[in-house]
C-alpha positions in Angstrom: -23.9 4.4 18.9 -25.7 1.7 21.2 -23.6 -1.5 23.2 -25.6 -3.8 20.6 -24.0 -2.3 17.4 -20.9 -2.0 18.4 -21.1 -5.6 19.3 -21.4 -6.3 16.0 -18.5 -4.2 14.9 -16.5 -6.0 17.3 -16.6 -9.4 15.3 -16.2 -8.4 11.6 -13.4 -7.2 10.2 -10.9 -4.5 11.4 -12.9 -4.7 14.5 -11.0 -1.4 16.3 -11.5 0.3 13.1 -14.9 -0.1 12.5 -15.8 0.3 16.3 -14.4 3.6 16.4 -15.7 4.5 13.0 -19.3 3.6 13.9 -19.0 5.9 17.3 -18.1 8.9 15.0 -14.4 8.6 16.3 -11.6 10.5 15.2 -8.0 9.5 16.1 -5.0 11.1 15.0 -2.1 8.8 13.5 -0.1 6.7 16.4 3.3 6.9 16.8 4.1 3.9 15.1 1.8 5.0 12.2 4.1 8.4 11.7 7.6 6.5 12.1 6.0 4.0 9.3 4.4 7.1 7.0 7.2 7.3 4.2 7.0 3.4 3.3 4.4 3.8 0.2 1.9 2.1 1.5 1.2 3.8 4.3 1.3 6.6 2.0 -1.5 5.2 -0.2 -3.4 4.7 2.9 -6.5 7.3 3.1 -6.0 10.3 4.6 -9.3 12.7 6.3 -8.6 15.4 3.9 -9.3 12.6 1.0 -12.7 11.9 2.4 -14.2 14.7 3.8 -17.5 13.3 4.3 -16.3 10.9 6.7 -14.6 10.4 10.1 -11.2 8.7 9.9 -10.2 6.1 12.4 -6.6 5.1 12.3 -5.0 1.8 12.3 -4.4 0.4 15.5 -1.0 -0.6 16.9 0.0 -4.2 16.0 -0.6 -4.9 19.6 -4.3 -4.1 19.7 -5.0 -6.0 16.2 -7.8 -8.6 16.9 -6.7 -11.5 15.2 -8.1 -13.7 12.8 -11.6 -15.1 12.5 -12.2 -18.8 12.3 -14.9 -20.1 10.1 -17.0 -22.9 11.2 -17.1 -24.9 7.8 -13.5 -24.9 6.3 -15.1 -24.3 2.3 -15.6 -20.8 4.4 -12.2 -20.1 5.6 -11.2 -17.6 3.2 -14.4 -15.4 3.5 -13.8 -15.4 7.4 -10.1 -14.8 7.4 -10.4 -12.0 4.7 -12.5 -10.1 7.7 -9.5 -10.2 10.1 -6.6 -8.0 10.8 -5.1 -9.0 7.4 -6.5 -10.8 4.3 -4.9 -14.1 4.7 -1.4 -15.0 6.2 0.4 -14.3 2.8 0.1 -10.8 3.6 3.3 -8.9 4.2 2.4 -5.6 5.5 -1.1 -4.3 5.9 -2.8 -0.9 6.7 -6.2 -0.3 7.7 -8.3 2.6 8.1 -11.8 2.6 9.4 -14.4 5.8 8.3 -17.8 6.9 9.7 -20.0 8.0 7.3 -21.4 12.0 8.1 -24.1 11.9 6.1 -25.7 8.7 6.4 -26.1 7.8 10.6 -24.7 4.3 11.4 -22.7 3.8 8.0 -19.1 2.8 9.2 -17.1 1.9 6.0 -13.3 0.1 6.5 -10.4 0.3 3.7 -7.4 -1.4 4.1 -3.9 -2.4 1.4 -1.8 -5.1 2.0 1.2 -5.9 0.0 1.9 -9.6 -1.1 3.6 -11.3 -4.4 1.2 -11.2 -7.1 1.1 -14.7 -7.5 -0.4 -14.8 -4.0 -2.7 -11.8 -4.1 -4.6 -13.6 -7.4 -4.4 -16.7 -5.3 -6.4 -14.9 -2.7 -9.2 -13.5 -5.1 -9.5 -17.4 -6.6 -10.1 -18.5 -3.2 -12.3 -16.2 -2.3 -14.8 -17.0 -5.3 -14.6 -20.3 -4.8 -15.5 -20.0 -1.1 -18.3 -17.5 -2.4 -19.6 -20.3 -4.4 -19.8 -22.9 -1.6 -20.9 -20.5 1.5 -24.1 -19.1 0.3 -26.2 -21.0 3.1 -24.1 -19.0 5.5 -21.3 -19.8 8.0 -20.2 -18.8 11.5 -17.0 -17.4 12.9 -15.1 -17.4 16.3 -13.0 -14.7 17.1 -11.6 -14.1 20.7 -14.3 -15.9 22.0 -17.0 -14.0 20.2 -19.0 -15.8 17.9 -21.1 -14.2 14.4 -22.9 -15.8 12.1 -23.2 -15.1 8.3 -26.3 -15.5 6.4 -27.6 -15.2 3.1 -24.1 -14.6 1.8 -24.4 -13.3 -1.9 -22.1 -12.3 -5.0 -23.2 -8.8 -5.7 -22.0 -7.1 -8.8 -19.9 -4.3 -8.4 -17.7 -1.7 -10.7 -14.9 -0.7 -9.4 -11.0 -0.4 -10.9 -8.3 -3.3 -10.8 -6.9 -6.5 -12.1 -9.8 -8.5 -10.6 -12.1 -8.2 -7.5 -14.9 -10.3 -5.4 -17.6 -8.9 -4.1 -20.3 -10.0 -1.7 -23.4 -9.1 0.9 -24.8 -10.6 4.0 -26.8 -10.6 7.0 -24.3 -10.5 10.2 -26.2 -11.5 13.6 -24.6 -11.6 17.0 -26.0 -10.7 20.1 -29.4 -11.7 18.4 -28.8 -8.4 16.5 -28.4 -8.6 12.3 -27.0 -6.3 10.3 -26.5 -6.0 6.9 -22.9 -6.1 5.4 -21.0 -5.9 1.9 -17.3 -6.6 1.4 -15.2 -5.6 -1.7 -11.8 -7.0 -2.5 -9.6 -6.1 -5.0 -6.1 -7.0 -6.7 -4.2 -4.3 -8.0 -1.1 -5.6 -9.1 0.9 -7.3 -6.2 -1.3 -5.3 -4.0 -5.1 -6.0 -2.1 -7.7 -3.4 -1.4 -10.2 -4.7 0.8 -13.4 -2.9 1.4 -16.5 -3.6 4.0 -19.3 -1.5 4.8 -21.6 -2.6 7.5 -25.1 -0.4 8.4 -25.3 -0.3 12.7 -28.1 2.1 12.9 -31.0 0.4 14.8 -33.5 0.6 11.7 -30.7 -0.8 9.3 -32.3 -1.1 5.7 -32.1 -4.8 4.0 -28.8 -4.2 2.3 -25.3 -1.8 2.5 -23.4 -1.0 -0.5 -19.3 0.1 0.0 -19.6 3.8 -1.0 -17.6 4.1 -4.2 -16.2 7.6 -3.1 -14.3 5.3 -0.8 -13.3 2.9 -3.1 -12.6 4.7 -6.1 -10.4 7.3 -3.7 -8.5 4.6 -2.4 -7.6 2.6 -5.5 -6.9 5.7 -7.5 -4.3 7.0 -4.4 -2.7 3.1 -4.4 -2.2 3.2 -8.1 -0.7 6.9 -7.4 1.4 6.0 -4.9 2.2 2.0 -5.3 3.8 0.8 -8.1 4.1 -2.8 -8.8 
């Protein structure tokens, strides 16, 4: 993967995961993850055998987390924050995976699960829908001194299981390179599942969509593993 493309990944959601997935990196779970493997949320996270058409890049250690992107417009803050290490500061626990497509060059996808109080999970979905209605003209973010712009922010219908969900597309701009992005956030009881797809290929299409084989597999596994 070219440096410019990985630069885009560095300012988007779950940056370490997307950077690794986009470059086709596979990584075994870290020791810290292995010690938590019996926790329900961790057992619900995707594993390589769940999605054989993708290379899986495991969750970074907590000390490596990139933090929370900050929006230049207060109204757009929920859209920026949900692209960070966790959906917002009410998340009690988050586990994440990055995936690189074996069949579609340049397609990188992140999938994360977060535990909440159910009322807080519902508030997150509401806040995202409100922000989406106000931010169609776009916004910018900053994370660790790196800036990214998001233009053409649009709601996108996306059929997915769960109590409620919100989905939108945008074009990300950083280092002069545009890339299409699609984000889906789903509430399932007291849990939030986040998915983001980005196309980092040199001739990226105008739009990209979170693959249903990832979203459906993750939500099904969450429902089987974790009871609210």
